[in-house]
C-alpha positions as semicolon CSV with decimal commas, in nm:
position;residue;x (nm);y (nm);z (nm)
1;M;-5,619;4,011;7,802
2;R;-5,715;4,084;7,448
3;D;-5,383;4,252;7,393
4;I;-5,194;3,942;7,504
5;K;-5,402;3,720;7,274
6;R;-5,340;3,956;6,987
7;I;-4,965;3,939;7,038
8;V;-4,974;3,560;7,057
9;S;-5,176;3,544;6,733
10;I;-4,923;3,761;6,554
11;L;-4,639;3,542;6,678
12;L;-4,818;3,225;6,567
13;A;-4,886;3,374;6,227
14;G;-4,521;3,461;6,193
15;C;-4,423;3,107;6,283
16;I;-4,660;2,965;6,024
17;I;-4,510;3,190;5,753
18;I;-4,152;3,093;5,848
19;T;-4,243;2,722;5,858
20;A;-4,408;2,736;5,518
21;A;-4,104;2,905;5,370
22;G;-3,878;2,642;5,525
23;C;-4,081;2,359;5,369
24;N;-4,039;2,500;5,012
25;K;-3,661;2,546;5,034
26;Q;-3,471;2,276;4,834
27;P;-3,156;2,105;4,963
28;E;-2,834;2,246;4,823
29;V;-2,685;2,005;4,562
30;D;-2,387;2,060;4,331
31;V;-2,311;1,781;4,083
32;R;-2,044;1,969;3,888
33;P;-1,757;1,836;4,105
34;V;-1,846;1,471;4,043
35;C;-1,880;1,537;3,666
36;E;-1,549;1,719;3,651
37;A;-1,375;1,445;3,849
38;F;-1,527;1,173;3,630
39;F;-1,424;1,335;3,303
40;A;-1,079;1,415;3,436
41;D;-1,041;1,042;3,500
42;V;-1,186;0,966;3,155
43;K;-0,934;1,202;2,998
44;E;-0,651;1,038;3,192
45;G;-0,781;0,695;3,095
46;N;-0,714;0,539;3,435
47;A;-0,934;0,229;3,462
48;S;-0,853;0,183;3,832
49;K;-1,005;0,525;3,907
50;L;-1,296;0,490;3,667
51;I;-1,410;0,161;3,822
52;T;-1,510;0,355;4,135
53;Y;-1,796;0,512;3,939
54;F;-1,957;0,172;3,880
55;D;-2,157;-0,063;4,097
56;S;-1,945;-0,369;4,173
57;S;-2,156;-0,598;3,954
58;D;-2,164;-0,369;3,648
59;T;-1,814;-0,410;3,506
60;T;-1,449;-0,482;3,587
61;V;-1,118;-0,302;3,553
62;E;-1,031;-0,548;3,276
63;D;-1,345;-0,455;3,083
64;L;-1,261;-0,085;3,107
65;N;-0,902;-0,145;3,004
66;S;-1,022;-0,334;2,696
67;I;-1,192;-0,011;2,589
68;I;-0,929;0,243;2,694
69;N;-0,611;0,042;2,639
70;P;-0,693;-0,260;2,418
71;S;-0,466;-0,557;2,473
72;G;-0,235;-0,688;2,203
73;L;-0,123;-0,345;2,086
74;N;0,245;-0,281;2,031
75;E;0,442;0,040;2,074
76;E;0,371;0,155;1,719
77;Q;-0,001;0,107;1,753
78;N;-0,007;0,282;2,089
79;A;0,191;0,575;1,949
80;Y;-0,083;0,655;1,700
81;L;-0,360;0,610;1,957
82;D;-0,172;0,819;2,212
83;A;-0,147;1,100;1,959
84;I;-0,528;1,113;1,961
85;R;-0,554;1,058;2,336
86;K;-0,335;1,362;2,405
87;T;-0,590;1,588;2,238
88;N;-0,873;1,490;2,477
89;D;-1,025;1,778;2,676
90;F;-1,365;1,878;2,815
91;T;-1,579;2,152;2,966
92;V;-1,873;2,101;3,206
93;Q;-2,184;2,319;3,169
94;D;-2,420;2,428;3,449
95;P;-2,647;2,143;3,567
96;V;-3,024;2,134;3,528
97;Y;-3,186;1,981;3,838
98;D;-3,495;1,766;3,877
99;Y;-3,547;1,763;4,254
100;E;-3,850;1,543;4,233
101;A;-3,656;1,269;4,051
102;K;-3,341;1,363;4,243
103;T;-3,133;1,374;3,926
104;A;-2,938;1,639;3,742
105;T;-2,865;1,670;3,374
106;V;-2,524;1,805;3,278
107;F;-2,412;1,884;2,926
108;V;-2,042;1,814;2,881
109;S;-1,850;1,925;2,573
110;F;-1,572;1,674;2,501
111;Y;-1,298;1,787;2,262
112;Q;-1,091;1,543;2,056
113;A;-0,881;1,567;1,741
114;D;-1,077;1,467;1,431
115;Y;-0,874;1,158;1,345
116;L;-1,106;1,078;1,053
117;A;-1,048;1,415;0,884
118;S;-0,918;1,385;0,528
119;E;-0,597;1,572;0,614
120;V;-0,520;1,319;0,888
121;K;-0,602;1,014;0,677
122;A;-0,378;1,148;0,401
123;A;-0,072;1,157;0,627
124;K;0,217;0,945;0,500
125;D;0,419;0,907;0,821
126;F;0,384;0,947;1,198
127;E;0,526;1,299;1,209
128;S;0,283;1,426;0,946
129;Y;0,005;1,236;1,123
130;E;0,073;1,419;1,450
131;S;0,098;1,748;1,266
132;A;-0,233;1,691;1,089
133;L;-0,407;1,604;1,417
134;S;-0,295;1,931;1,568
135;S;-0,392;2,139;1,265
136;V;-0,748;2,017;1,199
137;P;-1,038;2,156;1,404
138;N;-1,125;1,945;1,706
139;K;-1,427;1,721;1,695
140;I;-1,672;1,832;1,969
141;Q;-1,905;1,573;2,122
142;T;-2,187;1,702;2,340
143;L;-2,247;1,440;2,606
144;N;-2,572;1,436;2,798
145;V;-2,472;1,322;3,149
146;T;-2,723;1,223;3,415
147;V;-2,620;1,239;3,781
148;D;-2,831;1,058;4,044
149;F;-2,811;1,226;4,386
150;S;-3,087;1,025;4,554
151;G;-2,847;0,826;4,770
152;E;-2,573;0,911;5,013
153;T;-2,329;0,966;4,724
154;Q;-2,380;1,108;4,379
155;K;-2,362;0,861;4,090
156;I;-2,295;0,904;3,719
157;V;-2,570;0,714;3,533
158;D;-2,445;0,471;3,262
159;P;-2,076;0,574;3,284
160;K;-1,974;0,298;3,039
161;V;-2,175;0,460;2,758
162;L;-1,979;0,781;2,809
163;I;-1,644;0,599;2,818
164;D;-1,734;0,404;2,502
165;T;-1,819;0,729;2,323
166;V;-1,493;0,904;2,416
167;Y;-1,274;0,601;2,338
168;A;-1,441;0,500;2,013
169;F;-1,106;0,563;1,840
170;T;-0,955;0,254;2,007
171;S;-1,215;0,016;1,864
172;A;-1,125;-0,222;1,584
173;E;-1,369;-0,044;1,351
174;N;-1,208;0,295;1,404
175;N;-0,847;0,196;1,460
176;V;-0,618;0,419;1,260
177;M;-0,301;0,212;1,287
178;P;-0,274;-0,167;1,255
179;G;0,048;-0,203;1,454
180;K;0,393;-0,292;1,326
181;L;0,390;-0,370;0,956
182;K;0,620;-0,660;1,028
183;D;0,322;-0,838;1,182
184;Y;0,140;-0,814;0,848
185;C;0,427;-0,925;0,623
186;K;0,330;-1,268;0,489
187;N;0,614;-1,332;0,247
188;A;0,918;-1,178;0,080
189;E;1,120;-1,318;-0,209
190;F;1,358;-1,213;-0,483
191;V;1,203;-1,162;-0,824
192;L;1,317;-1,419;-1,083
193;A;1,579;-1,561;-0,847
194;P;1,425;-1,836;-0,632
195;E;1,772;-1,949;-0,523
196;R;1,871;-1,587;-0,450
197;I;2,133;-1,591;-0,726
198;Y;2,132;-1,352;-1,023
199;T;2,355;-1,405;-1,326
200;N;2,428;-1,116;-1,563
201;A;2,150;-0,908;-1,410
202;K;2,067;-0,553;-1,511
203;E;1,803;-0,517;-1,240
204;I;1,728;-0,705;-0,922
205;G;1,437;-0,675;-0,683
206;I;1,214;-0,826;-0,421
207;R;0,842;-0,887;-0,398
208;V;0,685;-0,831;-0,053
209;T;0,337;-0,965;0,023
210;F;0,124;-0,814;0,300
211;D;-0,186;-0,957;0,465
212;K;-0,499;-0,806;0,308
213;A;-0,631;-0,740;0,662
214;L;-0,386;-0,450;0,668
215;F;-0,607;-0,252;0,433
216;G;-0,905;-0,268;0,668
217;Y;-0,756;0,018;0,871
218;S;-0,811;0,384;0,801
219;F;-0,441;0,465;0,821
220;V;-0,153;0,245;0,703
221;P;0,208;0,365;0,743
222;G;0,436;0,395;0,444
223;I;0,747;0,190;0,379
224;R;1,104;0,267;0,279
225;Y;1,371;0,031;0,150
226;Y;1,748;0,033;0,151
227;V;1,987;-0,158;-0,077
228;L;2,341;-0,235;0,033
229;K;2,627;-0,399;-0,150
230;G;2,824;-0,575;0,117
231;N;2,817;-0,323;0,401
232;D;2,810;-0,019;0,173
233;P;2,482;0,172;0,124
234;L;2,384;0,177;-0,242
235;Y;2,031;0,316;-0,254
236;T;1,767;0,458;-0,017
237;S;1,411;0,505;-0,136
238;D;1,162;0,770;-0,037
239;V;0,869;0,672;0,186
240;M;0,613;0,493;-0,032
241;E;0,245;0,435;0,024
242;I;0,119;0,075;0,034
243;T;-0,188;0,040;-0,188
244;E;-0,182;-0,331;-0,280
245;E;-0,108;-0,659;-0,107
246;V;0,199;-0,726;-0,324
247;V;0,469;-0,460;-0,339
248;R;0,767;-0,483;-0,575
249;L;1,091;-0,306;-0,479
250;D;1,364;-0,290;-0,745
251;L;1,721;-0,180;-0,791
252;T;1,780;-0,033;-1,137
253;R;2,073;0,140;-1,304
254;E;1,916;0,480;-1,236
255;M;1,903;0,395;-0,866
256;A;2,242;0,226;-0,827
257;G;2,442;0,450;-1,062
258;D;2,668;0,366;-1,355
259;S;2,960;0,276;-1,127
260;S;2,766;-0,031;-1,009
261;Y;2,762;-0,176;-1,363
262;N;3,036;-0,342;-1,568
263;E;3,129;-0,277;-1,930
264;N;2,863;-0,520;-2,051
265;G;2,588;-0,335;-1,867
266;F;2,543;-0,587;-1,584
267;L;2,547;-0,529;-1,208
268;T;2,889;-0,597;-1,063
269;E;2,937;-0,913;-0,859
270;G;2,872;-0,916;-0,487
271;I;2,621;-0,970;-0,206
272;Y;2,327;-0,731;-0,224
273;T;2,092;-0,677;0,071
274;F;1,739;-0,536;0,058
275;K;1,621;-0,398;0,391
276;V;1,258;-0,285;0,419
277;T;1,133;-0,068;0,706
278;D;0,820;0,126;0,796
279;D;0,821;0,504;0,791
280;R;0,950;0,511;1,151
281;D;1,246;0,290;1,053
282;N;1,120;-0,027;1,221
283;E;1,253;-0,321;1,021
284;I;0,999;-0,534;0,835
285;I;1,227;-0,774;0,646
286;S;1,588;-0,805;0,533
287;L;1,694;-1,028;0,242
288;N;2,022;-1,076;0,061
289;C;2,117;-1,227;-0,273
290;R;2,429;-1,298;-0,473
291;V;2,493;-1,131;-0,807
292;Q;2,741;-1,301;-1,039
293;T;2,858;-1,227;-1,389
294;K;2,931;-1,475;-1,664
295;T;3,136;-1,398;-1,972
296;Y;2,987;-1,526;-2,296
297;E;3,180;-1,567;-2,614
298;K;3,026;-1,399;-2,916
299;E;2,750;-1,636;-3,019
300;T;2,685;-1,732;-3,379
301;V;2,367;-1,612;-3,542
302;A;2,180;-1,897;-3,711
303;F;1,830;-1,937;-3,854
304;K;1,649;-2,257;-3,941
305;N;1,627;-2,336;-4,314
306;L;1,254;-2,388;-4,370
307;K;1,031;-2,426;-4,674
308;N;0,809;-2,137;-4,772
309;D;0,481;-2,308;-4,683
310;Y;0,607;-2,371;-4,329
311;Y;0,586;-1,999;-4,261
312;L;0,218;-1,999;-4,357
313;S;0,107;-2,245;-4,091
314;N;0,367;-2,213;-3,814
315;L;0,515;-1,956;-3,582
316;V;0,888;-1,947;-3,648
317;F;1,101;-1,871;-3,344
318;D;1,378;-2,044;-3,156
319;F;1,485;-1,985;-2,793
320;K;1,856;-1,990;-2,715
321;D;1,832;-1,889;-2,346
322;E;1,658;-2,144;-2,123
323;D;1,624;-1,903;-1,829
324;M;1,432;-1,658;-2,044
325;K;1,224;-1,938;-2,192
326;T;1,092;-2,030;-1,846
327;N;0,948;-1,678;-1,817
328;V;0,791;-1,663;-2,165
329;Y;0,434;-1,749;-2,258
330;E;0,501;-1,919;-2,589
331;Y;0,135;-1,967;-2,680
332;K;0,083;-1,588;-2,650
333;S;0,400;-1,498;-2,840
334;G;0,441;-1,467;-3,212
335;W;0,440;-1,239;-3,514
336;W;0,200;-0,950;-3,471
337;D;-0,023;-0,825;-3,754
338;Y;-0,028;-0,447;-3,711
339;D;-0,191;-0,351;-4,042
340;G;-0,399;-0,649;-4,149
341;T;-0,139;-0,778;-4,396
342;S;-0,075;-1,120;-4,242
343;I;-0,140;-1,414;-4,474
344;G;-0,020;-1,683;-4,235
345;K;0,123;-1,734;-3,888
346;S;0,470;-1,616;-3,999
347;A;0,388;-1,471;-4,341
348;F;0,296;-1,124;-4,468
349;G;0,197;-0,967;-4,799
350;S;0,433;-0,719;-4,960
351;N;0,206;-0,428;-4,868
352;T;0,290;-0,465;-4,498
353;K;0,441;-0,161;-4,328
354;T;0,548;-0,315;-3,998
355;L;0,690;-0,648;-3,893
356;G;0,661;-0,708;-3,524
357;F;0,724;-0,998;-3,293
358;S;0,531;-0,992;-2,964
359;L;0,721;-1,174;-2,690
360;A;0,479;-1,236;-2,400
361;V;0,660;-1,268;-2,067
362;N;0,604;-1,299;-1,695
363;S;0,497;-0,960;-1,554
364;D;0,803;-0,967;-1,324
365;I;1,036;-0,935;-1,625
366;T;1,151;-0,575;-1,660
367;G;1,497;-0,592;-1,819
368;E;1,585;-0,438;-2,152
369;L;1,639;-0,652;-2,463
370;Y;1,837;-0,555;-2,774
371;Y;1,750;-0,674;-3,123
372;D;1,855;-0,662;-3,489
373;Y;1,648;-0,727;-3,803
374;F;1,812;-0,894;-4,106
375;Y;1,695;-0,961;-4,462
376;S;1,772;-1,257;-4,685
377;K;1,645;-1,356;-5,027
378;D;1,695;-1,720;-4,934
379;A;1,543;-1,919;-4,646
380;D;1,884;-2,025;-4,508
381;F;1,992;-1,663;-4,434
382;K;2,341;-1,747;-4,556
383;G;2,561;-1,460;-4,659
384;I;2,385;-1,193;-4,452
385;N;2,608;-0,917;-4,318
386;L;2,577;-0,929;-3,939
387;E;2,751;-0,594;-3,912
388;Q;2,482;-0,422;-4,118
389;P;2,135;-0,513;-3,993
390;L;1,826;-0,353;-4,146
391;S;1,737;-0,212;-3,807
392;S;1,878;-0,211;-3,454
393;A;1,679;-0,121;-3,144
394;S;1,611;-0,207;-2,784
395;C;1,300;-0,215;-2,570
396;K;1,160;-0,290;-2,229
397;P;0,835;-0,484;-2,182
398;S;0,502;-0,303;-2,205
399;A;0,225;-0,392;-1,961
400;Y;-0,125;-0,444;-2,099
401;E;-0,449;-0,539;-1,929
402;D;-0,412;-0,909;-2,004
403;Q;-0,036;-0,957;-2,051
404;T;0,315;-0,811;-2,058
405;C;0,505;-0,809;-2,387
406;Y;0,828;-0,705;-2,555
407;N;0,728;-0,538;-2,882
408;L;1,015;-0,622;-3,117
409;D;0,915;-0,416;-3,420
410;Y;1,059;-0,297;-3,751
411;S;0,876;-0,055;-3,980
412;S;0,953;0,041;-4,340
413;E;0,777;0,202;-4,634
414;K;0,870;-0,095;-4,851
415;F;0,941;-0,463;-4,784
416;E;1,111;-0,666;-5,052
417;P;0,985;-1,023;-5,095
418;G;1,203;-1,267;-4,905
419;F;1,286;-1,364;-4,551
420;Y;1,321;-1,140;-4,247
421;G;1,492;-1,254;-3,931
422;I;1,518;-1,100;-3,586
423;V;1,799;-1,170;-3,339
424;V;1,733;-1,077;-2,975
425;Y;2,022;-1,023;-2,731
426;S;2,033;-0,988;-2,353
427;D;2,314;-0,732;-2,354
428;A;2,405;-0,413;-2,535
429;S;2,728;-0,570;-2,657
430;K;2,511;-0,823;-2,846
431;T;2,709;-1,119;-2,722
432;H;2,444;-1,349;-2,574
433;I;2,151;-1,444;-2,797
434;V;1,816;-1,489;-2,623
435;M;1,610;-1,594;-2,924
436;T;1,574;-1,573;-3,301
437;A;1,260;-1,555;-3,512
438;A;1,189;-1,542;-3,885
439;C;0,903;-1,459;-4,119
440;I;0,844;-1,447;-4,493
441;V;0,717;-1,160;-4,708
442;V;0,567;-1,273;-5,039
443;K;0,566;-1,067;-5,358
444;E;0,185;-1,048;-5,364
445;S;0,000;-0,802;-5,145
446;S;-0,229;-0,936;-4,877
447;T;-0,530;-0,800;-5,067
448;D;-0,434;-1,008;-5,373
449;I;-0,418;-1,323;-5,166
450;K;-0,722;-1,259;-4,948
451;G;-0,925;-1,119;-5,236
452;T;-1,034;-0,810;-5,045
């Protein structure tokens, strides 16, 4: 009897040990599959799949799409965002379980091209942008993912936070591409030709104005422009970076070539078209103008006959070309005192070394002017030899901080007392006179008159 009891006791003890062991054994849980599936759907960016990870009241497919694929984007904008999207990848680490809370923590490494890297932001076109994305080291985000396995199905906790983090590059604050530049073009017009007609032009050009909102993005595509005469290509620019709201695009002799100019140095007649595109050749604007030439007869040089004291209190100049006059700031123009020898508004002492007339113009003016200086003992300038000026030169305007000026200068070691006149022409053949100006040089030095 004792033997039977002893056997029963051993069996009961064994049962107790087995039962105790069974009570401590945890249920088998593996949250890696749900994490891998979730991030595969995040990588794909499929809102219809991602919505299944949310409770019905948390969000909508539309809300997710506004993060992953923002509305209102065009094909250009999407191209830049897709270049980033294609670099998305991830790895899932081993979970850490909290069986009491019935949650698991999973560290996920999400890989994405560093679209804010300096090499990427310095790209000048889409091809170089893609190349830069592929060459810079990936940005690695370590995402702390919590999985709740307390219910019948495993749930990703706060999935929207994870989606927001991965798709931060689509937000307005981090957008790298504003869309088609055409959408940001506010205005385009021909420089100095409001009616789109140029007469005797050496250069023509357009001014394009972009919305300042364009410069709020971290990457702005470059632009290129084409100039055609009729249907024939005349000039193609390189891709240029946009750095300011107003961009000026010109056609000069160096660009068009000598064959596009007549014997007087003007562009030949015809219809010229400026076509502006972005760096992927999407058209932004296209404008055309008419260039015409006008033959001038040789104009007669004439100066006003003024009394000597007039030169002391007045600026002496006379415009012959009304078109030029509309682009001149008369109150900023006049004789310029280079060496402190001025004794009046149009008068200098004999110790002057440079006579100079500063012609202040609209900053859009870029053409070259030609000029001659003449000397006369008498105020009427009669008898001067027009074929033998004291000095002949040409110049283009110089841009200063506060204005743009033609510096029409003549320097000499000695200036005889008398009258000096300048004749300014629009063309190298010196046919059309733009303006004349005159000044007086007295026999006394400026120091004698000023007493210094």
